[in-house]
ZALOTOR-944695 format. One record per atom (N, C-alpha, C): residue in one letter; residue number from 1; atom name; x, y, z. Coordinates in pm, 1 decimal, always signed. Layout:
<atom a,NUM,CA,<X,Y,Z>>
...
***
This chain:
<atom m,1,N,<+1628.8,+2259.7,-1046.2>>
<atom m,1,CA,<+1722.8,+2358.3,-1089.0>>
<atom m,1,C,<+1776.0,+2293.8,-1225.9>>
<atom w,2,N,<+1801.9,+2160.6,-1224.7>>
<atom w,2,CA,<+1844.7,+2103.5,-1348.8>>
<atom w,2,C,<+1720.6,+2073.4,-1457.8>>
<atom g,3,N,<+1615.5,+2081.8,-1393.8>>
<atom g,3,CA,<+1500.1,+2072.0,-1522.1>>
<atom g,3,C,<+1478.3,+2187.9,-1581.5>>
<atom i,4,N,<+1528.5,+2305.7,-1527.6>>
<atom i,4,CA,<+1524.7,+2434.3,-1615.7>>
<atom i,4,C,<+1612.5,+2398.8,-1733.9>>
<atom y,5,N,<+1735.8,+2364.6,-1703.9>>
<atom y,5,CA,<+1836.3,+2319.0,-1801.7>>
<atom y,5,C,<+1800.4,+2224.5,-1919.1>>
<atom l,6,N,<+1721.8,+2103.0,-1867.4>>
<atom l,6,CA,<+1669.3,+2026.4,-1939.0>>
<atom l,6,C,<+1580.6,+2065.8,-2042.4>>
<atom v,7,N,<+1488.0,+2170.3,-2011.2>>
<atom v,7,CA,<+1382.0,+2226.5,-2074.7>>
<atom v,7,C,<+1430.2,+2291.0,-2183.0>>
<atom v,8,N,<+1537.6,+2381.2,-2147.9>>
<atom v,8,CA,<+1615.2,+2486.6,-2238.3>>
<atom v,8,C,<+1664.6,+2402.0,-2350.7>>
<atom g,9,N,<+1753.4,+2295.8,-2290.0>>
<atom g,9,CA,<+1805.5,+2190.6,-2382.8>>
<atom g,9,C,<+1717.6,+2142.3,-2500.9>>
<atom i,10,N,<+1602.0,+2089.6,-2441.2>>
<atom i,10,CA,<+1504.5,+2015.8,-2517.3>>
<atom i,10,C,<+1430.4,+2132.0,-2627.8>>
<atom f,11,N,<+1393.1,+2262.2,-2561.2>>
<atom f,11,CA,<+1361.8,+2333.2,-2667.6>>
<atom f,11,C,<+1438.7,+2382.8,-2780.6>>
<atom s,12,N,<+1571.7,+2408.6,-2729.7>>
<atom s,12,CA,<+1676.5,+2421.7,-2844.7>>
<atom s,12,C,<+1710.8,+2352.1,-2949.1>>
<atom i,13,N,<+1693.0,+2205.8,-2916.5>>
<atom i,13,CA,<+1700.5,+2085.9,-2995.3>>
<atom i,13,C,<+1618.2,+2092.2,-3109.7>>
<atom v,14,N,<+1478.1,+2101.5,-3034.5>>
<atom v,14,CA,<+1362.6,+2092.4,-3123.5>>
<atom v,14,C,<+1352.7,+2240.9,-3211.0>>
<atom r,15,N,<+1380.4,+2335.4,-3164.5>>
<atom r,15,CA,<+1363.4,+2488.0,-3231.1>>
<atom r,15,C,<+1486.4,+2462.5,-3355.2>>
<atom v,16,N,<+1623.5,+2398.8,-3318.4>>
<atom v,16,CA,<+1693.4,+2385.3,-3419.9>>
<atom v,16,C,<+1680.6,+2287.9,-3563.8>>
<atom e,17,N,<+1620.0,+2157.2,-3490.3>>
<atom e,17,CA,<+1616.8,+2051.2,-3580.6>>
<atom e,17,C,<+1475.6,+2061.8,-3660.1>>
<atom f,18,N,<+1375.8,+2122.7,-3592.8>>
<atom f,18,CA,<+1235.6,+2105.6,-3651.9>>
<atom f,18,C,<+1177.3,+2227.3,-3711.1>>
<atom m,19,N,<+1211.5,+2350.2,-3645.8>>
<atom m,19,CA,<+1148.9,+2458.2,-3660.3>>
<atom m,19,C,<+1250.9,+2579.2,-3694.0>>
<atom h,20,N,<+1355.4,+2551.7,-3783.1>>
<atom h,20,CA,<+1462.0,+2640.6,-3816.8>>
<atom h,20,C,<+1405.0,+2748.9,-3897.1>>
<atom e,21,N,<+1300.2,+2691.5,-4003.0>>
<atom e,21,CA,<+1238.2,+2810.9,-4074.8>>
<atom e,21,C,<+1171.9,+2912.9,-4007.5>>
<atom a,22,N,<+1110.4,+2886.3,-3900.5>>
<atom a,22,CA,<+1005.7,+2957.2,-3834.5>>
<atom a,22,C,<+1107.2,+3061.9,-3738.9>>
<atom n,23,N,<+1043.8,+3196.5,-3727.8>>
<atom n,23,CA,<+1115.6,+3288.6,-3664.3>>
<atom n,23,C,<+1094.7,+3289.2,-3527.0>>
<atom i,24,N,<+1127.8,+3175.5,-3452.5>>
<atom i,24,CA,<+1120.6,+3177.0,-3314.1>>
<atom i,24,C,<+1269.5,+3213.0,-3251.9>>
<atom p,25,N,<+1252.1,+3295.5,-3160.8>>
<atom p,25,CA,<+1376.5,+3321.2,-3114.6>>
<atom p,25,C,<+1422.6,+3234.2,-3019.3>>
<atom p,26,N,<+1572.2,+3196.7,-3006.9>>
<atom p,26,CA,<+1606.3,+3100.3,-2873.2>>
<atom p,26,C,<+1546.9,+3136.8,-2749.9>>
<atom i,27,N,<+1534.7,+3022.9,-2683.5>>
<atom i,27,CA,<+1463.7,+3042.6,-2552.0>>
<atom i,27,C,<+1568.8,+3119.3,-2450.2>>
<atom v,28,N,<+1673.0,+3135.3,-2482.6>>
<atom v,28,CA,<+1767.6,+3196.9,-2385.7>>
<atom v,28,C,<+1747.5,+3361.5,-2395.8>>
<atom e,29,N,<+1711.5,+3393.0,-2531.1>>
<atom e,29,CA,<+1657.4,+3547.0,-2542.9>>
<atom e,29,C,<+1515.8,+3571.6,-2474.2>>
<atom l,30,N,<+1417.7,+3462.2,-2474.1>>
<atom l,30,CA,<+1284.7,+3478.0,-2422.5>>
<atom l,30,C,<+1297.4,+3480.2,-2256.1>>
<atom l,31,N,<+1357.7,+3399.4,-2204.5>>
<atom l,31,CA,<+1389.6,+3389.9,-2051.6>>
<atom l,31,C,<+1378.0,+3526.7,-1983.5>>
<atom p,32,N,<+1491.3,+3579.3,-2023.7>>
<atom p,32,CA,<+1509.5,+3738.6,-1960.7>>
<atom p,32,C,<+1411.9,+3821.7,-1958.2>>
<atom r,33,N,<+1324.8,+3838.6,-2052.8>>
<atom r,33,CA,<+1211.4,+3898.5,-2072.3>>
<atom r,33,C,<+1090.6,+3853.8,-1983.7>>
<atom w,34,N,<+1086.5,+3754.0,-1934.3>>
<atom w,34,CA,<+971.6,+3708.1,-1824.1>>
<atom w,34,C,<+990.4,+3798.0,-1697.9>>
<atom s,35,N,<+879.8,+3843.8,-1677.8>>
<atom s,35,CA,<+861.9,+3930.2,-1554.7>>
<atom s,35,C,<+899.4,+3867.4,-1427.5>>
<atom w,36,N,<+946.4,+3902.0,-1320.9>>
<atom w,36,CA,<+985.2,+3846.0,-1205.2>>
<atom w,36,C,<+871.3,+3761.8,-1136.9>>
<atom w,37,N,<+735.5,+3818.7,-1161.4>>
<atom w,37,CA,<+636.3,+3734.8,-1096.8>>
<atom w,37,C,<+577.7,+3625.9,-1180.8>>
<atom v,38,N,<+641.2,+3599.9,-1298.5>>
<atom v,38,CA,<+612.5,+3472.9,-1371.1>>
<atom v,38,C,<+681.2,+3358.9,-1291.6>>
<atom w,39,N,<+829.7,+3403.5,-1264.8>>
<atom w,39,CA,<+910.2,+3296.3,-1223.9>>
<atom w,39,C,<+865.0,+3294.2,-1068.7>>
<atom a,40,N,<+786.1,+3377.1,-1011.6>>
<atom a,40,CA,<+744.8,+3368.3,-870.0>>
<atom a,40,C,<+623.0,+3253.4,-897.5>>
<atom l,41,N,<+540.1,+3303.2,-962.5>>
<atom l,41,CA,<+437.2,+3186.7,-1009.8>>
<atom l,41,C,<+461.8,+3052.9,-1035.6>>
<atom i,42,N,<+557.2,+3041.1,-1111.9>>
<atom i,42,CA,<+606.9,+2900.6,-1153.4>>
<atom i,42,C,<+690.2,+2818.8,-1025.6>>
<atom g,43,N,<+747.1,+2890.2,-945.6>>
<atom g,43,CA,<+811.5,+2864.0,-825.2>>
<atom g,43,C,<+684.2,+2829.8,-711.0>>
<atom m,44,N,<+613.7,+2894.4,-688.8>>
<atom m,44,CA,<+473.3,+2903.6,-617.1>>
<atom m,44,C,<+396.6,+2756.7,-677.8>>
<atom g,45,N,<+370.5,+2733.5,-810.6>>
<atom g,45,CA,<+309.2,+2615.1,-856.4>>
<atom g,45,C,<+378.0,+2488.2,-789.1>>
<atom i,46,N,<+508.8,+2482.0,-834.2>>
<atom i,46,CA,<+599.3,+2359.0,-798.0>>
<atom i,46,C,<+582.4,+2334.9,-653.8>>
<atom l,47,N,<+598.8,+2454.8,-571.7>>
<atom l,47,CA,<+591.6,+2416.3,-423.2>>
<atom l,47,C,<+471.2,+2366.0,-385.7>>
<atom c,48,N,<+339.0,+2423.6,-445.4>>
<atom c,48,CA,<+218.3,+2367.4,-405.6>>
<atom c,48,C,<+195.6,+2224.6,-459.2>>
<atom i,49,N,<+222.0,+2208.4,-550.2>>
<atom i,49,CA,<+235.1,+2041.5,-612.5>>
<atom i,49,C,<+316.7,+1947.5,-496.1>>
<atom a,50,N,<+419.0,+2003.0,-487.1>>
<atom a,50,CA,<+515.8,+1903.3,-390.7>>
<atom a,50,C,<+447.3,+1927.7,-255.2>>
<atom t,51,N,<+389.0,+2021.8,-194.9>>
<atom t,51,CA,<+325.7,+2019.2,-56.0>>
<atom t,51,C,<+199.1,+1922.1,-81.8>>
<atom l,52,N,<+123.3,+1935.9,-140.7>>
<atom l,52,CA,<-2.4,+1849.5,-155.2>>
<atom l,52,C,<+18.8,+1710.1,-182.7>>
<atom e,53,N,<+116.9,+1682.9,-256.4>>
<atom e,53,CA,<+155.6,+1533.8,-288.0>>
<atom e,53,C,<+211.4,+1484.6,-148.2>>
<atom g,54,N,<+296.3,+1551.8,-84.1>>
<atom g,54,CA,<+357.8,+1500.0,+62.7>>
<atom g,54,C,<+229.5,+1502.1,+172.2>>
<atom s,55,N,<+122.0,+1596.7,+171.7>>
<atom s,55,CA,<+12.5,+1579.5,+251.0>>
<atom s,55,C,<-63.5,+1484.6,+205.7>>
<atom y,56,N,<-88.7,+1451.0,+97.9>>
<atom y,56,CA,<-163.4,+1331.7,+61.6>>
<atom y,56,C,<-110.1,+1195.4,+103.2>>
<atom r,57,N,<+31.8,+1174.6,+93.5>>
<atom r,57,CA,<+101.3,+1049.6,+155.0>>
<atom r,57,C,<+86.9,+1048.2,+270.6>>
<atom l,58,N,<+83.2,+1160.4,+371.5>>
<atom l,58,CA,<+98.9,+1153.3,+509.4>>
<atom l,58,C,<-53.2,+1100.4,+560.7>>
<atom i,59,N,<-123.0,+1158.3,+504.3>>
<atom i,59,CA,<-293.6,+1139.8,+559.0>>
<atom i,59,C,<-325.0,+997.0,+500.4>>
<atom r,60,N,<-283.2,+929.5,+378.2>>
<atom r,60,CA,<-280.8,+826.3,+314.9>>
<atom r,60,C,<-237.0,+707.5,+407.4>>
<atom e,61,N,<-111.7,+739.4,+509.0>>
<atom e,61,CA,<-49.8,+639.7,+557.7>>
<atom e,61,C,<-71.9,+660.4,+693.8>>
<atom a,62,N,<-140.7,+760.7,+747.2>>
<atom a,62,CA,<-216.3,+771.6,+882.5>>
<atom a,62,C,<-369.0,+728.3,+877.5>>
<atom t,63,N,<-419.8,+701.3,+805.7>>
<atom t,63,CA,<-552.6,+672.2,+797.8>>
<atom t,63,C,<-562.9,+524.9,+860.9>>
<atom p,64,N,<-638.4,+500.4,+957.2>>
<atom p,64,CA,<-650.1,+359.8,+997.0>>
<atom p,64,C,<-724.1,+249.7,+919.8>>
<atom h,65,N,<-687.7,+130.9,+903.3>>
<atom h,65,CA,<-746.0,+34.7,+823.0>>
<atom h,65,C,<-838.4,-66.1,+920.7>>
<atom d,66,N,<-894.5,-144.0,+832.9>>
<atom d,66,CA,<-979.8,-258.6,+910.0>>
<atom d,66,C,<-892.3,-346.4,+965.5>>
<atom n,67,N,<-778.3,-374.3,+910.6>>
<atom n,67,CA,<-709.5,-475.7,+921.2>>
<atom n,67,C,<-560.0,-482.7,+881.9>>
<atom w,68,N,<-459.8,-565.6,+931.4>>
<atom w,68,CA,<-322.6,-545.4,+899.9>>
<atom w,68,C,<-263.2,-578.9,+758.0>>
<atom i,69,N,<-361.1,-638.6,+685.9>>
<atom i,69,CA,<-322.4,-663.6,+531.5>>
<atom i,69,C,<-369.6,-545.2,+476.6>>
<atom d,70,N,<-446.6,-474.6,+479.9>>
<atom d,70,CA,<-486.9,-328.0,+417.4>>
<atom d,70,C,<-381.4,-246.2,+465.0>>
<atom d,71,N,<-346.1,-208.2,+587.7>>
<atom d,71,CA,<-247.9,-136.0,+635.9>>
<atom d,71,C,<-119.6,-156.1,+569.5>>
<atom y,72,N,<-71.6,-281.7,+565.9>>
<atom y,72,CA,<+61.2,-309.0,+495.5>>
<atom y,72,C,<+55.3,-288.4,+356.1>>
<atom h,73,N,<-56.6,-313.5,+281.1>>
<atom h,73,CA,<-75.4,-288.5,+144.1>>
<atom h,73,C,<-66.0,-130.1,+116.1>>
<atom t,74,N,<-118.7,-37.6,+214.5>>
<atom t,74,CA,<-110.8,+105.1,+187.6>>
<atom t,74,C,<+4.6,+162.4,+208.2>>
<atom r,75,N,<+84.6,+114.9,+310.3>>
<atom r,75,CA,<+230.9,+148.8,+329.2>>
<atom r,75,C,<+324.4,+94.7,+223.4>>
<atom w,76,N,<+326.9,-13.0,+184.1>>
<atom w,76,CA,<+420.8,-45.0,+94.2>>
<atom w,76,C,<+379.9,-108.2,-45.8>>
<atom g,77,N,<+263.2,-80.7,-86.1>>
<atom g,77,CA,<+214.5,-108.3,-210.3>>
<atom g,77,C,<+221.7,-269.2,-259.5>>
<atom k,78,N,<+252.4,-336.1,-168.7>>
<atom k,78,CA,<+217.7,-475.5,-203.4>>
<atom k,78,C,<+172.9,-557.4,-72.0>>
<atom l,79,N,<+99.7,-656.0,-108.4>>
<atom l,79,CA,<+48.2,-753.7,-17.4>>
<atom l,79,C,<+157.1,-814.7,+80.0>>
<atom p,80,N,<+141.4,-825.6,+216.8>>
<atom p,80,CA,<+218.2,-888.2,+297.6>>
<atom p,80,C,<+260.9,-1051.2,+297.2>>
<atom q,81,N,<+353.0,-1092.6,+357.7>>
<atom q,81,CA,<+364.7,-1239.6,+354.8>>
<atom q,81,C,<+277.0,-1302.2,+450.5>>
<atom v,82,N,<+255.4,-1429.4,+449.8>>
<atom v,82,CA,<+160.6,-1497.3,+537.4>>
<atom v,82,C,<+262.2,-1530.1,+658.9>>
<atom p,83,N,<+200.3,-1484.5,+785.5>>
<atom p,83,CA,<+311.9,-1504.9,+890.1>>
<atom p,83,C,<+329.9,-1648.1,+915.0>>
<atom d,84,N,<+439.8,-1685.2,+958.1>>
<atom d,84,CA,<+501.3,-1827.2,+973.4>>
<atom d,84,C,<+433.5,-1919.5,+1063.2>>
<atom y,85,N,<+366.4,-1833.4,+1168.0>>
<atom y,85,CA,<+297.7,-1927.6,+1268.1>>
<atom y,85,C,<+179.1,-1985.8,+1213.6>>
<atom l,86,N,<+131.8,-1922.9,+1071.5>>
<atom l,86,CA,<+12.2,-1967.9,+1007.8>>
<atom l,86,C,<+16.6,-2102.6,+932.4>>
<atom e,87,N,<+149.6,-2154.3,+920.2>>
<atom e,87,CA,<+173.2,-2262.5,+851.2>>
<atom e,87,C,<+94.9,-2373.1,+840.0>>
<atom d,88,N,<+24.3,-2415.9,+983.9>>
<atom d,88,CA,<-58.7,-2533.2,+992.4>>
<atom d,88,C,<-202.9,-2506.7,+938.5>>
<atom v,89,N,<-229.1,-2357.8,+919.9>>
<atom v,89,CA,<-383.7,-2325.5,+895.3>>
<atom v,89,C,<-369.9,-2316.3,+747.5>>
<atom v,90,N,<-267.7,-2250.6,+682.2>>
<atom v,90,CA,<-265.4,-2233.3,+533.9>>
<atom v,90,C,<-266.1,-2343.5,+446.9>>
<atom m,91,N,<-336.8,-2393.3,+362.1>>
<atom m,91,CA,<-320.1,-2490.2,+266.6>>
<atom m,91,C,<-226.2,-2456.9,+166.2>>
<atom g,92,N,<-129.5,-2555.0,+184.8>>
<atom g,92,CA,<-15.9,-2543.7,+80.1>>
<atom g,92,C,<+71.9,-2438.2,+83.4>>
<atom y,93,N,<+105.7,-2391.6,+218.6>>
<atom y,93,CA,<+197.9,-2281.7,+294.5>>
<atom y,93,C,<+330.1,-2315.1,+232.2>>
<atom y,94,N,<+404.8,-2210.0,+208.8>>
<atom y,94,CA,<+530.9,-2233.1,+184.1>>
<atom y,94,C,<+622.5,-2076.6,+235.0>>
<atom p,95,N,<+739.5,-2092.6,+304.3>>
<atom p,95,CA,<+790.8,-1973.2,+318.4>>
<atom p,95,C,<+789.6,-1859.9,+218.3>>
<atom g,96,N,<+765.5,-1725.0,+273.8>>
<atom g,96,CA,<+748.7,-1630.7,+191.3>>
<atom g,96,C,<+625.3,-1615.1,+98.6>>
<atom m,97,N,<+533.9,-1695.5,+130.8>>
<atom m,97,CA,<+423.8,-1699.0,+46.0>>
<atom m,97,C,<+334.0,-1558.6,+78.5>>
<atom l,98,N,<+281.0,-1513.2,-30.0>>
<atom l,98,CA,<+205.0,-1362.4,+6.8>>
<atom l,98,C,<+55.5,-1374.2,+21.6>>
<atom v,99,N,<-8.5,-1304.6,+89.2>>
<atom v,99,CA,<-145.3,-1315.9,+130.9>>
<atom v,99,C,<-206.2,-1286.3,-24.6>>
<atom s,100,N,<-291.8,-1347.0,-46.7>>
<atom s,100,CA,<-374.4,-1326.4,-158.6>>
<atom s,100,C,<-537.9,-1392.3,-143.7>>
<atom k,101,N,<-605.2,-1344.0,-229.5>>
<atom k,101,CA,<-770.8,-1379.4,-228.6>>
<atom k,101,C,<-745.8,-1549.7,-246.5>>
<atom e,102,N,<-633.3,-1600.1,-304.2>>
<atom e,102,CA,<-628.0,-1750.1,-350.7>>
<atom e,102,C,<-593.1,-1807.5,-216.8>>
<atom v,103,N,<-564.6,-1746.9,-112.1>>
<atom v,103,CA,<-505.3,-1845.2,+17.0>>
<atom v,103,C,<-642.6,-1907.8,+51.8>>
<atom q,104,N,<-599.4,-2039.8,+97.4>>
<atom q,104,CA,<-730.0,-2116.3,+128.5>>
<atom q,104,C,<-682.8,-2142.6,+302.2>>
<atom l,105,N,<-759.4,-2124.3,+384.2>>
<atom l,105,CA,<-754.3,-2149.6,+528.4>>
<atom l,105,C,<-829.0,-2282.7,+571.9>>
<atom l,106,N,<-745.3,-2364.3,+652.9>>
<atom l,106,CA,<-812.3,-2483.8,+730.9>>
<atom l,106,C,<-855.9,-2434.3,+868.3>>
<atom t,107,N,<-943.8,-2517.3,+912.5>>
<atom t,107,CA,<-997.3,-2487.7,+1053.1>>
<atom t,107,C,<-903.7,-2546.6,+1139.4>>
<atom p,108,N,<-836.6,-2454.2,+1219.9>>
<atom p,108,CA,<-751.3,-2507.5,+1325.5>>
<atom p,108,C,<-804.7,-2594.1,+1429.6>>
<atom s,109,N,<-700.5,-2680.1,+1492.1>>
<atom s,109,CA,<-759.6,-2767.5,+1611.3>>
<atom s,109,C,<-752.3,-2655.5,+1738.0>>
<atom v,110,N,<-819.0,-2691.0,+1857.9>>
<atom v,110,CA,<-835.9,-2620.4,+1945.1>>
<atom v,110,C,<-710.0,-2593.4,+2041.1>>
<atom q,111,N,<-606.2,-2697.9,+2008.5>>
<atom q,111,CA,<-489.2,-2695.3,+2073.4>>
<atom q,111,C,<-388.5,-2584.4,+2009.3>>
<atom f,112,N,<-418.2,-2567.5,+1861.5>>
<atom f,112,CA,<-341.9,-2497.2,+1793.5>>
<atom f,112,C,<-402.3,-2329.2,+1827.4>>
<atom w,113,N,<-559.9,-2321.8,+1841.8>>
<atom w,113,CA,<-569.6,-2201.1,+1875.2>>
<atom w,113,C,<-546.4,-2153.3,+2010.2>>
<atom a,114,N,<-531.9,-2232.6,+2105.4>>
<atom a,114,CA,<-485.6,-2235.2,+2235.7>>
<atom a,114,C,<-354.5,-2183.4,+2240.3>>
<atom r,115,N,<-253.7,-2225.6,+2172.7>>
<atom r,115,CA,<-116.5,-2175.6,+2147.8>>
<atom r,115,C,<-78.2,-2032.6,+2100.5>>
<atom l,116,N,<-200.8,-1993.0,+2043.9>>
<atom l,116,CA,<-202.0,-1854.4,+1963.1>>
<atom l,116,C,<-196.1,-1754.5,+2065.5>>
<atom l,117,N,<-89.9,-1654.5,+2041.4>>
<atom l,117,CA,<-119.2,-1526.9,+2133.2>>
<atom l,117,C,<-242.7,-1439.3,+2099.5>>
<atom p,118,N,<-302.4,-1363.8,+2179.5>>
<atom p,118,CA,<-421.0,-1281.6,+2136.8>>
<atom p,118,C,<-392.1,-1200.9,+2003.0>>
<atom s,119,N,<-254.4,-1151.1,+2011.6>>
<atom s,119,CA,<-250.7,-1049.8,+1887.3>>
<atom s,119,C,<-263.5,-1156.2,+1760.5>>
<atom q,120,N,<-198.6,-1285.5,+1760.6>>
<atom q,120,CA,<-178.9,-1379.4,+1656.5>>
<atom q,120,C,<-337.5,-1422.6,+1610.7>>
<atom r,121,N,<-420.4,-1434.4,+1755.3>>
<atom r,121,CA,<-555.5,-1481.3,+1708.6>>
<atom r,121,C,<-630.8,-1353.3,+1613.8>>
<atom d,122,N,<-603.7,-1230.2,+1656.2>>
<atom d,122,CA,<-661.8,-1131.5,+1593.5>>
<atom d,122,C,<-636.5,-1127.2,+1447.0>>
<atom q,123,N,<-480.3,-1158.9,+1421.6>>
<atom q,123,CA,<-443.7,-1156.9,+1278.7>>
<atom q,123,C,<-506.1,-1252.3,+1204.7>>
<atom l,124,N,<-497.5,-1366.8,+1280.0>>
<atom l,124,CA,<-580.3,-1487.3,+1172.2>>
<atom l,124,C,<-743.3,-1429.0,+1168.2>>
<atom l,125,N,<-785.9,-1379.8,+1244.2>>
<atom l,125,CA,<-937.8,-1356.4,+1229.3>>
<atom l,125,C,<-976.0,-1250.3,+1109.6>>
<atom e,126,N,<-866.4,-1152.6,+1120.1>>
<atom e,126,CA,<-863.4,-1005.3,+1027.4>>
<atom e,126,C,<-832.7,-1099.0,+871.0>>
<atom l,127,N,<-758.3,-1203.2,+882.8>>
<atom l,127,CA,<-717.2,-1257.5,+740.6>>
<atom l,127,C,<-852.5,-1333.5,+720.1>>
<atom v,128,N,<-911.4,-1411.3,+791.9>>
<atom v,128,CA,<-1052.3,-1474.5,+755.3>>
<atom v,128,C,<-1139.7,-1368.4,+697.7>>
<atom k,129,N,<-1156.2,-1228.3,+781.7>>
<atom k,129,CA,<-1252.4,-1140.8,+723.2>>
<atom k,129,C,<-1195.6,-1071.0,+603.2>>
<atom w,130,N,<-1094.9,-1060.6,+559.1>>
<atom w,130,CA,<-1024.5,-1023.6,+411.0>>
<atom w,130,C,<-1051.5,-1119.5,+332.6>>
<atom l,131,N,<-1054.9,-1253.1,+359.5>>
<atom l,131,CA,<-1088.1,-1351.6,+280.9>>
<atom l,131,C,<-1239.9,-1373.4,+229.4>>
<atom a,132,N,<-1322.4,-1259.9,+308.6>>
<atom a,132,CA,<-1462.7,-1267.3,+278.2>>
<atom a,132,C,<-1524.4,-1385.8,+340.1>>
<atom q,133,N,<-1497.8,-1421.6,+463.5>>
<atom q,133,CA,<-1555.0,-1503.7,+537.9>>
<atom q,133,C,<-1583.6,-1452.6,+659.7>>
<atom d,134,N,<-1672.5,-1498.3,+728.8>>
<atom d,134,CA,<-1704.9,-1465.4,+872.1>>
<atom d,134,C,<-1655.5,-1520.6,+973.4>>
<atom p,135,N,<-1570.4,-1436.7,+1059.3>>
<atom p,135,CA,<-1484.3,-1467.8,+1157.6>>
<atom p,135,C,<-1549.0,-1535.3,+1282.3>>
<atom r,136,N,<-1665.6,-1497.6,+1289.0>>
<atom r,136,CA,<-1758.9,-1565.2,+1404.0>>
<atom r,136,C,<-1781.0,-1731.3,+1383.9>>
<atom d,137,N,<-1826.8,-1741.7,+1231.9>>
<atom d,137,CA,<-1871.0,-1885.6,+1184.1>>
<atom d,137,C,<-1698.3,-1951.6,+1203.0>>
<atom y,138,N,<-1583.0,-1878.4,+1174.0>>
<atom y,138,CA,<-1479.8,-1963.6,+1171.8>>
<atom y,138,C,<-1441.9,-2009.1,+1320.7>>
<atom e,139,N,<-1476.7,-1898.0,+1398.9>>
<atom e,139,CA,<-1431.1,-1946.0,+1550.7>>
<atom e,139,C,<-1530.2,-2068.0,+1607.1>>
<atom e,140,N,<-1639.8,-2041.5,+1545.3>>
<atom e,140,CA,<-1751.8,-2162.3,+1591.0>>
<atom e,140,C,<-1701.2,-2281.0,+1541.2>>
<atom e,141,N,<-1617.1,-2308.5,+1427.6>>
<atom e,141,CA,<-1604.4,-2406.8,+1351.6>>
<atom e,141,C,<-1479.3,-2473.2,+1443.9>>
<atom i,142,N,<-1398.6,-2383.1,+1503.6>>
<atom i,142,CA,<-1299.3,-2432.9,+1610.8>>
<atom i,142,C,<-1349.5,-2493.7,+1719.7>>
<atom h,143,N,<-1456.1,-2424.7,+1789.1>>
<atom h,143,CA,<-1537.8,-2465.1,+1914.8>>
<atom h,143,C,<-1585.4,-2582.9,+1889.6>>
<atom r,144,N,<-1649.5,-2628.8,+1784.2>>
<atom r,144,CA,<-1725.4,-2757.9,+1739.4>>
<atom r,144,C,<-1614.3,-2856.0,+1730.9>>
<atom r,145,N,<-1483.5,-2839.0,+1702.0>>
<atom r,145,CA,<-1380.0,-2950.1,+1698.9>>
<atom r,145,C,<-1324.9,-2957.2,+1835.7>>
<atom a,146,N,<-1377.9,-2906.4,+1941.4>>
<atom a,146,CA,<-1347.8,-2933.8,+2068.5>>
<atom a,146,C,<-1383.3,-3081.1,+2097.6>>
<atom p,147,N,<-1306.5,-3153.7,+2178.2>>
<atom p,147,CA,<-1354.7,-3295.0,+2240.1>>
<atom p,147,C,<-1473.6,-3273.8,+2308.0>>
<atom p,148,N,<-1557.4,-3365.5,+2294.4>>
<atom p,148,CA,<-1685.2,-3374.3,+2405.8>>
<atom p,148,C,<-1640.0,-3356.8,+2521.2>>
<atom g,149,N,<-1716.2,-3256.6,+2588.7>>
<atom g,149,CA,<-1695.3,-3236.1,+2741.8>>
<atom g,149,C,<-1601.4,-3133.0,+2760.8>>
<atom g,150,N,<-1522.2,-3110.6,+2672.5>>
<atom g,150,CA,<-1393.5,-3018.2,+2680.1>>
<atom g,150,C,<-1412.1,-2879.0,+2622.1>>
<atom e,151,N,<-1421.3,-2793.2,+2709.7>>
<atom e,151,CA,<-1422.2,-2650.2,+2645.0>>
<atom e,151,C,<-1324.4,-2563.0,+2582.3>>
<atom p,152,N,<-1315.7,-2548.7,+2463.6>>
<atom p,152,CA,<-1191.6,-2507.8,+2420.7>>
<atom p,152,C,<-1181.5,-2322.0,+2454.9>>
<atom n,153,N,<-1034.7,-2308.0,+2453.1>>
<atom n,153,CA,<-1001.6,-2171.2,+2507.0>>
<atom n,153,C,<-1031.7,-2078.0,+2374.3>>
<atom v,154,N,<-1169.5,-2055.4,+2382.3>>
<atom v,154,CA,<-1225.5,-1953.5,+2274.3>>
<atom v,154,C,<-1273.0,-1823.6,+2318.1>>
<atom r,155,N,<-1203.1,-1689.6,+2254.5>>
<atom r,155,CA,<-1250.4,-1565.7,+2302.0>>
<atom r,155,C,<-1381.5,-1519.5,+2203.6>>
<atom w,156,N,<-1454.9,-1510.7,+2243.9>>
<atom w,156,CA,<-1594.9,-1473.3,+2147.1>>
<atom w,156,C,<-1590.3,-1296.6,+2138.2>>
<atom i,157,N,<-1608.7,-1276.0,+2026.2>>
<atom i,157,CA,<-1596.8,-1130.8,+1972.6>>
<atom i,157,C,<-1759.4,-1108.1,+1963.7>>
***
């Protein structure tokens, strides 16, 4: 509603200041001459644009993503923070550090891997994949760090 008043005001200022010699009638005289269907079309156009924008936003948020990083980025428009439980694995970690392509991961020990919950392991492997590394190779490196004769608690994908 206020947008109509803004348009009328801007048109009036432009007409008075810049086009005073042209015989353009004030917008107040033009608006009542518009047919009811013109106003209906304008309203329908605004309604369609608002509906399409809202639908696009809902579809974008409902689309499943490959990992938690892309999902967070789609929902909030920024990259997430590195989870606190990864402080031993991320080189140069500090609280509030954001996930980025410059994040460097260290290969964790078997004990660290065994302490992680399955969902935390999945998050770490998704981060590895997001950093363009192969999660299978990353898990294999963890397996190789196991002491001789000891079998690490590793879940193969």
